BALOBA-1460 file (C-alpha; in Angstrom, 3 decimals):
// residues 163
<rec num="1" residu="x" x="16.282" y="-1.752" z="-3.738"/>
<rec num="2" residu="x" x="17.331" y="1.267" z="-1.737"/>
<rec num="3" residu="x" x="16.559" y="0.945" z="2.022"/>
<rec num="4" residu="x" x="16.278" y="3.485" z="4.835"/>
<rec num="5" residu="x" x="14.652" y="3.594" z="8.259"/>
<rec num="6" residu="x" x="12.165" y="6.467" z="8.607"/>
<rec num="7" residu="x" x="9.970" y="7.753" z="11.414"/>
<rec num="8" residu="x" x="6.461" y="8.791" z="10.421"/>
<rec num="9" residu="x" x="5.426" y="11.386" z="12.993"/>
<rec num="10" residu="x" x="1.669" y="11.580" z="12.347"/>
<rec num="11" residu="x" x="-0.875" y="8.951" z="11.372"/>
<rec num="12" residu="x" x="-1.722" y="8.900" z="7.656"/>
<rec num="13" residu="x" x="-5.444" y="9.128" z="6.907"/>
<rec num="14" residu="x" x="-6.697" y="7.431" z="3.757"/>
<rec num="15" residu="x" x="-9.962" y="7.192" z="1.872"/>
<rec num="16" residu="x" x="-10.531" y="4.638" z="-0.872"/>
<rec num="17" residu="x" x="-11.558" y="1.072" z="-1.652"/>
<rec num="18" residu="x" x="-10.809" y="-1.966" z="0.480"/>
<rec num="19" residu="x" x="-11.169" y="-5.745" z="0.297"/>
<rec num="20" residu="x" x="-10.009" y="-8.650" z="2.472"/>
<rec num="21" residu="x" x="-7.524" y="-10.993" z="0.795"/>
<rec num="22" residu="x" x="-4.367" y="-13.026" z="1.390"/>
<rec num="23" residu="x" x="-1.152" y="-13.656" z="-0.483"/>
<rec num="24" residu="x" x="-2.340" y="-17.208" z="-1.207"/>
<rec num="25" residu="x" x="-5.451" y="-15.737" z="-2.863"/>
<rec num="26" residu="x" x="-3.394" y="-13.184" z="-4.783"/>
<rec num="27" residu="x" x="-1.198" y="-15.831" z="-6.408"/>
<rec num="28" residu="x" x="-4.286" y="-17.644" z="-7.745"/>
<rec num="29" residu="x" x="-5.851" y="-15.848" z="-10.754"/>
<rec num="30" residu="x" x="-9.299" y="-17.185" z="-9.763"/>
<rec num="31" residu="x" x="-9.210" y="-15.595" z="-6.284"/>
<rec num="32" residu="x" x="-6.924" y="-12.564" z="-6.738"/>
<rec num="33" residu="x" x="-8.707" y="-9.246" z="-6.054"/>
<rec num="34" residu="x" x="-5.984" y="-6.586" z="-5.827"/>
<rec num="35" residu="x" x="-6.033" y="-5.959" z="-9.581"/>
<rec num="36" residu="x" x="-9.831" y="-5.773" z="-9.476"/>
<rec num="37" residu="x" x="-9.767" y="-3.196" z="-6.657"/>
<rec num="38" residu="x" x="-7.238" y="-1.051" z="-8.533"/>
<rec num="39" residu="x" x="-9.231" y="-1.351" z="-11.761"/>
<rec num="40" residu="x" x="-12.483" y="-0.399" z="-10.024"/>
<rec num="41" residu="x" x="-10.804" y="2.617" z="-8.403"/>
<rec num="42" residu="x" x="-9.703" y="4.027" z="-11.759"/>
<rec num="43" residu="x" x="-12.706" y="2.919" z="-13.850"/>
<rec num="44" residu="x" x="-15.149" y="4.481" z="-11.387"/>
<rec num="45" residu="x" x="-12.998" y="7.640" z="-11.264"/>
<rec num="46" residu="x" x="-12.639" y="7.595" z="-7.468"/>
<rec num="47" residu="x" x="-9.403" y="9.604" z="-7.658"/>
<rec num="48" residu="x" x="-11.471" y="12.697" z="-8.484"/>
<rec num="49" residu="x" x="-14.326" y="11.972" z="-6.046"/>
<rec num="50" residu="x" x="-12.418" y="11.633" z="-2.773"/>
<rec num="51" residu="x" x="-12.887" y="14.753" z="-0.624"/>
<rec num="52" residu="x" x="-10.109" y="16.427" z="1.388"/>
<rec num="53" residu="x" x="-7.229" y="14.965" z="-0.681"/>
<rec num="54" residu="x" x="-3.746" y="15.977" z="0.405"/>
<rec num="55" residu="x" x="-1.826" y="15.445" z="-2.871"/>
<rec num="56" residu="x" x="-3.394" y="15.243" z="-6.286"/>
<rec num="57" residu="x" x="-1.858" y="12.520" z="-8.435"/>
<rec num="58" residu="x" x="-0.561" y="10.454" z="-5.497"/>
<rec num="59" residu="x" x="-2.174" y="7.105" z="-4.724"/>
<rec num="60" residu="x" x="-1.477" y="4.868" z="-1.746"/>
<rec num="61" residu="x" x="-2.004" y="1.142" z="-1.366"/>
<rec num="62" residu="x" x="-1.980" y="-0.396" z="2.102"/>
<rec num="63" residu="x" x="-1.931" y="-3.836" z="3.631"/>
<rec num="64" residu="x" x="-3.490" y="-3.627" z="7.094"/>
<rec num="65" residu="x" x="-5.375" y="-5.543" z="9.766"/>
<rec num="66" residu="x" x="-3.208" y="-8.619" z="9.293"/>
<rec num="67" residu="x" x="-4.710" y="-11.742" z="10.889"/>
<rec num="68" residu="x" x="-1.199" y="-12.983" z="11.689"/>
<rec num="69" residu="x" x="1.709" y="-12.289" z="9.346"/>
<rec num="70" residu="x" x="2.198" y="-12.158" z="5.573"/>
<rec num="71" residu="x" x="0.821" y="-15.716" z="5.310"/>
<rec num="72" residu="x" x="-2.587" y="-14.800" z="6.742"/>
<rec num="73" residu="x" x="-5.481" y="-12.643" z="5.539"/>
<rec num="74" residu="x" x="-5.206" y="-8.851" z="5.509"/>
<rec num="75" residu="x" x="-7.169" y="-5.846" z="4.244"/>
<rec num="76" residu="x" x="-5.932" y="-4.422" z="0.977"/>
<rec num="77" residu="x" x="-6.683" y="-0.715" z="0.663"/>
<rec num="78" residu="x" x="-6.242" y="1.524" z="-2.403"/>
<rec num="79" residu="x" x="-6.912" y="5.244" z="-2.301"/>
<rec num="80" residu="x" x="-5.673" y="8.711" z="-1.449"/>
<rec num="81" residu="x" x="-4.311" y="10.489" z="1.610"/>
<rec num="82" residu="x" x="-6.841" y="12.915" z="3.080"/>
<rec num="83" residu="x" x="-6.638" y="15.694" z="5.657"/>
<rec num="84" residu="x" x="-9.749" y="14.504" z="7.468"/>
<rec num="85" residu="x" x="-11.927" y="11.416" z="7.443"/>
<rec num="86" residu="x" x="-15.310" y="13.052" z="7.051"/>
<rec num="87" residu="x" x="-17.832" y="13.172" z="4.227"/>
<rec num="88" residu="x" x="-16.927" y="9.653" z="3.086"/>
<rec num="89" residu="x" x="-18.737" y="9.026" z="-0.200"/>
<rec num="90" residu="x" x="-20.920" y="5.931" z="-0.366"/>
<rec num="91" residu="x" x="-18.884" y="2.973" z="-1.564"/>
<rec num="92" residu="x" x="-15.618" y="4.173" z="-0.019"/>
<rec num="93" residu="x" x="-13.889" y="3.281" z="3.229"/>
<rec num="94" residu="x" x="-11.280" y="4.917" z="5.436"/>
<rec num="95" residu="x" x="-8.049" y="3.707" z="6.972"/>
<rec num="96" residu="x" x="-5.510" y="5.210" z="9.354"/>
<rec num="97" residu="x" x="-1.895" y="4.130" z="8.969"/>
<rec num="98" residu="x" x="-0.286" y="4.494" z="12.395"/>
<rec num="99" residu="x" x="2.635" y="6.794" z="13.074"/>
<rec num="100" residu="x" x="5.843" y="4.972" z="13.872"/>
<rec num="101" residu="x" x="9.013" y="3.431" z="12.565"/>
<rec num="102" residu="x" x="9.069" y="2.102" z="8.992"/>
<rec num="103" residu="x" x="11.588" y="0.590" z="6.642"/>
<rec num="104" residu="x" x="11.267" y="2.556" z="3.403"/>
<rec num="105" residu="x" x="12.231" y="0.543" z="0.336"/>
<rec num="106" residu="x" x="12.492" y="2.214" z="-3.057"/>
<rec num="107" residu="x" x="12.217" y="-0.163" z="-5.986"/>
<rec num="108" residu="x" x="14.501" y="-0.029" z="-8.972"/>
<rec num="109" residu="x" x="12.752" y="1.317" z="-12.065"/>
<rec num="110" residu="x" x="10.883" y="-1.316" z="-14.044"/>
<rec num="111" residu="x" x="7.561" y="-2.568" z="-15.356"/>
<rec num="112" residu="x" x="4.422" y="-2.612" z="-13.218"/>
<rec num="113" residu="x" x="3.191" y="-4.669" z="-11.459"/>
<rec num="114" residu="x" x="6.303" y="-6.857" z="-11.611"/>
<rec num="115" residu="x" x="8.508" y="-4.434" z="-9.668"/>
<rec num="116" residu="x" x="6.043" y="-4.404" z="-6.764"/>
<rec num="117" residu="x" x="5.477" y="-8.178" z="-6.799"/>
<rec num="118" residu="x" x="9.231" y="-8.798" z="-6.900"/>
<rec num="119" residu="x" x="9.835" y="-6.308" z="-4.087"/>
<rec num="120" residu="x" x="7.297" y="-8.036" z="-1.843"/>
<rec num="121" residu="x" x="8.816" y="-11.445" z="-2.576"/>
<rec num="122" residu="x" x="12.170" y="-10.048" z="-1.418"/>
<rec num="123" residu="x" x="10.575" y="-8.453" z="1.679"/>
<rec num="124" residu="x" x="9.007" y="-11.782" z="2.742"/>
<rec num="125" residu="x" x="12.486" y="-13.348" z="2.737"/>
<rec num="126" residu="x" x="14.103" y="-10.574" z="4.825"/>
<rec num="127" residu="x" x="15.266" y="-11.251" z="8.359"/>
<rec num="128" residu="x" x="14.701" y="-8.851" z="11.259"/>
<rec num="129" residu="x" x="18.282" y="-7.648" z="10.742"/>
<rec num="130" residu="x" x="17.589" y="-6.978" z="7.039"/>
<rec num="131" residu="x" x="14.406" y="-5.080" z="7.944"/>
<rec num="132" residu="x" x="15.990" y="-3.065" z="10.757"/>
<rec num="133" residu="x" x="13.521" y="-4.460" z="13.284"/>
<rec num="134" residu="x" x="10.645" y="-6.867" z="13.803"/>
<rec num="135" residu="x" x="7.623" y="-6.315" z="11.544"/>
<rec num="136" residu="x" x="4.581" y="-4.895" z="13.342"/>
<rec num="137" residu="x" x="1.958" y="-6.216" z="10.892"/>
<rec num="138" residu="x" x="-0.244" y="-3.196" z="11.684"/>
<rec num="139" residu="x" x="-0.015" y="-1.487" z="8.290"/>
<rec num="140" residu="x" x="2.419" y="-1.518" z="5.411"/>
<rec num="141" residu="x" x="1.932" y="0.741" z="2.411"/>
<rec num="142" residu="x" x="3.066" y="1.738" z="-1.064"/>
<rec num="143" residu="x" x="3.186" y="5.216" z="-2.572"/>
<rec num="144" residu="x" x="2.442" y="5.658" z="-6.263"/>
<rec num="145" residu="x" x="3.455" y="9.170" z="-7.315"/>
<rec num="146" residu="x" x="4.684" y="10.719" z="-10.578"/>
<rec num="147" residu="x" x="7.581" y="8.215" z="-10.619"/>
<rec num="148" residu="x" x="5.005" y="5.442" z="-11.123"/>
<rec num="149" residu="x" x="3.096" y="7.136" z="-13.964"/>
<rec num="150" residu="x" x="5.029" y="5.281" z="-16.687"/>
<rec num="151" residu="x" x="3.965" y="1.660" z="-16.112"/>
<rec num="152" residu="x" x="6.917" y="0.383" z="-18.163"/>
<rec num="153" residu="x" x="9.487" y="2.362" z="-16.157"/>
<rec num="154" residu="x" x="7.998" y="2.907" z="-12.698"/>
<rec num="155" residu="x" x="9.532" y="3.396" z="-9.257"/>
<rec num="156" residu="x" x="7.527" y="2.793" z="-6.058"/>
<rec num="157" residu="x" x="8.213" y="3.429" z="-2.370"/>
<rec num="158" residu="x" x="7.162" y="0.605" z="-0.037"/>
<rec num="159" residu="x" x="6.955" y="1.192" z="3.734"/>
<rec num="160" residu="x" x="7.120" y="-1.757" z="6.137"/>
<rec num="161" residu="x" x="6.057" y="-1.140" z="9.749"/>
<rec num="162" residu="x" x="8.776" y="-2.228" z="12.190"/>
<rec num="163" residu="x" x="9.364" y="-2.138" z="15.952"/>
């Protein structure tokens, strides 16, 4: 994975679907919900119903409101960046990813969702030195753009909040 430290100057506003989960839940097929959230987003055509979208064809996933660290519960969010959080359609939620310092990791091209799962397993093993700072556990996020449109040969950017 390619790594670089980036500074995000302005908060990122999102609108989409959200559910509370944990990594323990996600590794158990009976309790995993991330795939269900993503499926519901596309099946219910939310990508075309979200008002004030910034970039058509770009989807963001976020892990926010961590109870502790990557071992505890967090909110999983899947949606689109918006210019303003108003006129939220019924059934959707909003989230603001804080401005700040992030480690940007770009996955090697590969099959989805394996490249993302493998990337996160590597991230969980990284030291503060590997990350370029201590994790904030405020919000981490993934960007799915045109590079992720081929699910057999996708590339994804993952941003980890650091101090």
